[in-house]
C-alpha angles and dihedrals in degrees: 000000000000124000128215125191115202103200125203101358123158099235107216087345095302131120116320114274139166121248121198119204116198113185110310098345144061107258101184142358118197147085127304096008117181116260095198109143092357134121104237124221112191104215095184093200097317115149117258117207135171111267111283121250122210115202093188120047131143110213093171095211123152104045108005103056088145086073102038142329131210087255097051093039094052091046087054089049093052089048089056095049097260123143097177135030133182111224117218121234102234095104129124105281095029115245093246099122136059090248096059097044090049090052092054092044093052093047088056091051092049096051096045102199093117138341114275118208112187120223113218125224117254094216134030109274090352085278096131095229108095132023115254123230094288096160094045091050090050092049093046125099087266091062094211115205101161122066127188142157087206111177085042132050123238087232098167106093093206093053090047091050092050091049091051090049093048098050092045089073092068102026095260128150134223113223109206128209094211106215124128099217097208091056093051104045107143093002116162103170144349113316108242145081095323095049090049092051093046095042093233123145111265130234102208122216090233090066088067098035097051092056092047091051091050095046098048088053091049090049090051092048093049097036092233139127124266127182123199114220122218098347107202115171138071089233091055089053091056093050093050091046090052092047092051091049087055092053096250113156098241130140129184140198135207126201123231091241092056088053093056116019130067137198090259086083090066088073086080090061087221106152091214085082093054109108141146117267089030127238106275135203132297088255091056092048092055092045090053093050092050091047092051089049095050095042099249085118105048105199150009113240123180103218082209100199112178121195131179120251095259093056092057106028095075140079115313097249093053097044123109119246120245149069135225112243117159096096097046103034098098092047092053091048090050091052098044102034112018102036089046092053095243094117136017122216092266086057090051090052089052095049097039104034119009099043100040090049089050094048093048096038091236102177115219094014130098090032129148119270094247141114115294095022124118111272096241099143145144135199124213130192099219094184093062119109122185146142119262112250112185090194086078096051121122089213116098090231130062104200097131122148090209101067108143093004117127112237130177127240134033128214107230103173138022127183125195109197090333096312115116112236094170124032123180090345094307127109115243 
């Protein structure tokens, strides 16, 4: 088995150390380690973190390979420092059976750029009427533990209760896309001053907050786990904070774009800023950052939502919702959380590796950088500054809101169980 010595890396942002990888595992962590027989990577003070884990990725395969495939999506993930991603169920066909989740799982294994853990649909066809084959998906080769109708809300309280009861039996979790559909009919952006001035249909904060309030109470009643996808409002933060103070088993995620961008950008009518949930206000952005810092929001998840050119390069009302995010997530988190002093790099490792792996039960990921642990690692040059150029993305789609924007940090290396998937910023 090959050996790799990472020399002089700031492990979780601490003092420079050497890390020796032997085969699939970390052999030693210390100073002045021997490089005999090893390939040497000079870290030069770059920050070494455990491989990132994304609990919310859209890989589009099967059915929308024009947007993304498991291969291109996992290459994008490796480029962004990820060693594991959870693939959402809104594919064609929907991942609501053991057969479909196993297909996605095996494609991830074949391509080898990162581990792919499929998320199973909560309801058949994402239609919200009948529970999908939750038990069969869990017992399949894919070992599904996270279930979500993301893209749609499980708005029927009875169906949501039954799902929470069902997954409790095997320690699963229901990840809710919190959007009351009746309150968001025809919605095009955040409901507020900007939507009123532009005359665009508003997506009110209460449409998110009312579902979260209902679901944390259902989770408490059932004694099960619920996870809130892409939380986006200050009011949602307060509900989750209250639920946690009450001992309810709820976790929540925030996307990088909701940590940085606001609804003021919609004034450009550029559909690249059209996303669900929508970009909110400056007040919401600061509330989300504070909540991520204090642990009310548990993790950062990308909601990587690739779309082909024709689905975005059109008038605002007709454009698809969503943004790609795997290749820029860490840079946005550095700008909004690290460079502002809200989190240190150990905190980033917690929110982007340890906690998402724990929530999703991703074995071998989100582990300490210490001897005997799997060598799922990534190295980031935190001093780098550069403009985002989507032409260089590994993703098949280019719908990034950051084109031309200067962001800090650049992932230079990624290792999946000791095998380099990214070297000097280039995929292997």
